N, C-alpha and C positions, 0 to 999 in steps of 0.2 A: 863521512869518509875519513879514513885515517891516513893522512898524508905525513910524510917526513920530508924535510927539505935540507939539502946540503948547502945550496945557494938559492937565489931566487929562481933559478931555472933548472937545477938538478933536483929531481923529485923521486920519491919512492911511494907507491900506492899499495897499501895492504888490503887484502880481502877482509871484509867485516865479519865473516863467519868465525865464531870462536874456535881457537886452536888451529886455524888454517895457516899454513906457511906460505901460501901463494902471494907473491908480490910482483909488481912491475916497477922497474926502474928506468928512468929516462934522463939522460944528461943533456943539458943545454936545450931543453924543450919547453919547460913550464908546465903548470898544472893542466891548462886547457889542452895542449898537445898530447900530454900523457893520458888524459881522459879519452881523447879520440883514439889513441893507440890502443888503449885497453878495450874500448868498444869494438874496434876492428878485430880484436883477438878473442871475442866471445864474452867479455866481461859485461856486467850490467853496472852502469855508473850513472848516478844521479842522486845526490844527497848521501847515498851510501854506495859502496862498491863491493860487488861479489864476483869472484872468479868463475870460470865456466863450470867448475864442479859444484858451486853453491848458488847458481843463478836462481834456483827455485826458492831460495830464502829471501829474495828481495821483496820487501813489504810494499804495499800499495802507497803508503805514506812514509817515504824514507827519511827518517830523522834519527841521527845518532849524535847525541850531545851530552853535555854534563858528565855525570859519573860513568855512564856506559862508554863514552868516547875515551875518557881517561883510563878506564880499565882495559879497554882494547889496545890503547897505545902502549901501556905497560906490558901487556901480553905479547904484542908484536916485538917489542924490544927484547923480550926474553927468548922468544922462539925463533927469531930470524936475525942472525948475527949482522947481516948487512945493514939492517936498520940503525945500528949503532953508529954508522958512518954519517947518518943523516940526523940533524939536531932535533927535528920536529918542532 
């Protein structure tokens, strides 16, 4: 999952699909509460996170780490201006 954090409880969750601009932001909630909020709104969250438009891309073994996670983090910073408010 690609999380960005402004504080320990202010979080932004970005969809892991390439070039997707979907994000969820939750202030004063924390990662766990934001994950539950995302699930309640049709996101698939578990190791990776996919918005309702890309839930079919969720792999059976959700792992996003190393270079792929770094690349996606950079992409989110470029395509979603709000992520710049969150330090990651």
